[in-house]
N, C-alpha and C positions, 0 to 999 in steps of 0.2 A: 928788595921785594916787600911790598906792603902786605900786612896780614889783617884779616877781619874774621868774623865768626858768623855763620849762618845757622839758624835753628834747624835741627833735624826733623822736628815734629813727628817723631817716630810713632807708628801706630801700635807698637807693642809696649809702649811706656805710658805712664800716667800723663795726661795732657798738661798738668800743672808743672811738669818737669821743665817746660820751656822757660819758666821764670828762674829755675835753678841754673839753667845753662846761661841765661842772660847775666845773672849775678856772677857766675864763674868767669865769663868772658871779661867782664869789667875788672874783677879781682886779678885776673892774669895779665891785665894791661892792654887788652885790645881796645881800639878806639871806635870800632864800628860794628854794629849788629844788624844782620839781614833778617827780616821777618817775612817769611813767605806766607802763602795762603794755600792750605791743602784741605784736608777733610774735617778739621777740628775747629780751629780758631778763626774768627774774623781778624784779619791782620791788624786793623786799626784799633780794635778793642784790646787785643793783646799788647800792642805797642803802648797804649795808654797805661796799662797795668805795669809793663816793664819800666816805663818812665817813672812811675811812682815807686818802684821797688829798687831802682838803681839811682846813681847820682850824676853820671856824666856821659856814658857811652852814647854815641849817636845812633840813630835808627834809620835804616833804609828798608822800605816796604816793597815787597815783590820778589821776583817778577810777577806782576799782576796781569791776568789775561785780558787783553784789550777788547775782545769780543764778549766779555762778561761784565767788566766794570767800565763805565763810560768816563770820559775825561773829567767831567764836572765832579762826579762822585769820588774819583781818585784824588783830585786836587783838594776837595773838601775834606777828605779823610786825612791826607797828609797835613794840611793846615790845622785841622782839629787837634791832632796829636802834638804838633809843634806848639800850639797855643796852650794846651792843657798841661804839657810836661816841661816846656821850656827847652826842649832838646833840638839839636840840629837834626834835620830829617832829609832823607833822599827818597827817590822813587825809581823803581825798576819796572819796565814793561816787557811783556813777552806774549807769545801766542798760545802757550799751554798745549794741552793734548786733547784728542777727541774724547777721551774718557771724561775729562773735566768739563770741557766746553759743551760738547754735544750731550754727553751722558748726564752729568750732574746738573748742568744749568739749562739744558734745552736750547742752547744757542748755536748758531752756525759758525763754522770756521772758514767759510768761503771768503776768499780774498783777504786772508789773514795778514799777509805782508802789507797790503794796502792799509788795512786797519791799524797795523803797527805804526806805519809812517804817519798816518793822520792823527793817531792818538798822541804820538810824540810831539807833533806841532801844537796840538790843543793843550796838552798837559803843561808843556813848557810855558805857553802863554799864561795859563792860569796860575801856576805856582810862582810866576814872576810878578803877579799882581796886575796883569793886563786884563782888559775885557776880551773875552774870547771872540775870535772871528774865523774859526776853522769850520768851514762848510765842507766836510769830507763826503766822499761818495759812499763810505761804509760807516764811519763814526765821525763825530765832530762835536763842536760846541759853539754856540753863537749868542752873544749878548750877556754872558754871565761873567761876573767878577767876584772874587772872594770877598766876603765881608770881614773875615778874620785877617790878621796880618799875613802877607804873602810869605811863605816859608823859603822861597828862592831855592828850592831843592834841586840838586844836580840830578840829571836824568841818565839812567842806565838802561841799555837795551840788551835783552837776552837774544843771542843769535846762535844758530847752528847751521842752517841752510844758506844758500847764496843770496836769496832775496832778503833775509833778515840781516845778512852782512852789509848789504847795500843800505838798508835803513840805518844800521848802526854807524856806518861811515858818514852818513849825512846828518844824523840827528843826535848822536849820543855824546854825553860827556864821558861815558865809560861803557864798555861792552862786557857782558858776562857770559861765560860758557859753563855748562853743567856736566859733571861726570864724564870728563874726557881724559884720555891718556895724554902724556906729553907729546906724542907723535901727532895725535889728532889736534891738540892745542896749537902746535906749530903750523899745521895746515890752515886752521881757522884764523890765526894771526896773519898769516900770509894772505889769505883771502880778504881780510879786513883792509890790509894795506893796499891791496890791488883795487878794492872798491873805493877807498879814500882817494887814491890817485885818479881814478875815473871821475870822482865827484869834485876834485880840486880842493879837498879838505884835509887837514891834518888828521891822522888816525888817532882815535881815542885810546887811552890805556885799556888793558884787558885784564879782567879778573876771572879766575876759575874757581867754581865751587868744587871742593874736593872733600870726600868723606875721609875721616881720620880715626884711628885708634892706635894708641901707643901701648905695646905689649898687651894686646886685647885678650880678654877672657872669652870662653866659648859663647856666652850670651851675646857679647858685642859682635863677634864674628858672624853669628847667626843673623843678627840684626842687619849687618852690612850686606851679607849674602842676599837676604830678602830684598834689600834696597835696589839691587841691580837686576833682579828678575824681570821687571817690566821693561827694561831697556834692551835686552838681548835680541829680541826679534824686531825691534823698531828700525825703520829705514835710517841708514846713516850710522846709528849706534851699533847695529849688528855688524856692519862692515868694519867698524872700528875694532870691535872685539875679535873679529876674524883676522884682521891684520896683526893683532897682538898674539895670535896663536890659538884662539879658541873657536876655530871654525866649526868643529864638531858640535860644540855647545850651542852655537848660533843655529846650526842646521836643526838640532833637536828642538830649540825654542820655537823655530818657525813651523814645526809640526803641531804647535799649539797643544802641548801636553798639559796635564793637570798642574796647576802651580806648585803643588807639593812635590811632584816628580821633578819639575824643573829646578826648584830650590835645592833638592837633594843632589842635583848634578853640578851645581855651581861650586867651583873650587875657590879656595882662598886666594889663589893667584889671580883670579879674574878681578877680585876687589882691588888687589894691590896695583893692578894696571891703571886704575882710575882714582887712586887715593893715596893717602899717607898711612902706611900700615907697617907695624913692626916695632923695632927698637928705635931709640932716639937717633942712632946713626943711620938707620934706614930712612927715617923721616928727613934728615938733613940731606941725604943723597937724592931722595925723590924731589924735594923742593928745588934742588939745584937743576934737576932735569926740566922742571916747569919753567924755571928762570931762563934756561938756555933755549927753551921753546918760544920765548917771547912773552910769557905771562908776567904781568906787572904786579899782580896781587893774588894771593891765595885766600879764599874765603873758606875757612875750616868748618866742616860739618861734623861735629864730634859724635862718635858712637856713645851710647849711654847704656848703663846696666846697673844692677844692684851693687856691683863692686865699684862702679864709677858713676854715681848718680849725677845727672847734669853734664857729664863729660868733663868734669873739672880737672881730673888728672891728665886727661888727654890734651885739654886746652893749655894747661900750664906747660906740659912737656913739649907740645908743638911750638909754643911761644919761645921756649928756650932753644929748641933744636934748629929753628929757622932764623935765629938772630943774625948769623953771618950774612944772610941774604936780605935782611929787613932794612930798607932804606927809610 
């Protein structure tokens, strides 16, 4: 099983801690860092700073919301970081959430699966150095070619629902799933293989973003509990937590209580369902469950706290604990 690291971009921590996590990931021997885009950093600006602060780790941007960032700006951003830092770069595309797309950016999520497929075609053309010819019905790019050297970035597709699985099967070099239990991961991998069979394509490898904390302190546990609050009532995710034995918690979340009330109700066991939590032996066992579910790569999202700034101890411990499964 391959290992990589994804920045947590935790809202309860100093924004600059992302640079500490990047340095800790490189120091621990990870070869790839995922740089998402949430409420704080522009992903490409942060990637440029990380490239200057580290020496070799490759950088994958996203998943970027395809109805927020258009293919030309995505390709331009990835190529810019590659040219300025000399790093290998990748790009991940997804549909994001209503909160981000409609709320923060004032964009529509209508026909998001179509936008995902059309963006995949256009972004692949552009990062390969071709002139774009993608006249999509939702998004596209026509007549543009990168002036910077083409980064030839591999393309990752974030998927959870059936339509996104179809897009991943047809267009992805890799698929990524976020915050899923091994049981849910197994179902998604099976869905991907079925979609690939229908498309007549080989299924791409699958990465799973998993939160992690080795022997966590109370602050790290609080951070991780806060991180799952927004998923408990969400379609699909709620059913996943229900299947894992947290039906009462899901029912409570769907009454739309105050976030503080919901946070107080989240048990540590709910976090452990979707991440690597506990002793090194616990981490090893949970990684094996993901491997058995068909996951090819774990993207570690480390908890951070004053006791483990940047998640350095967790990253080093996970790297050691998962070595038996690391190809």
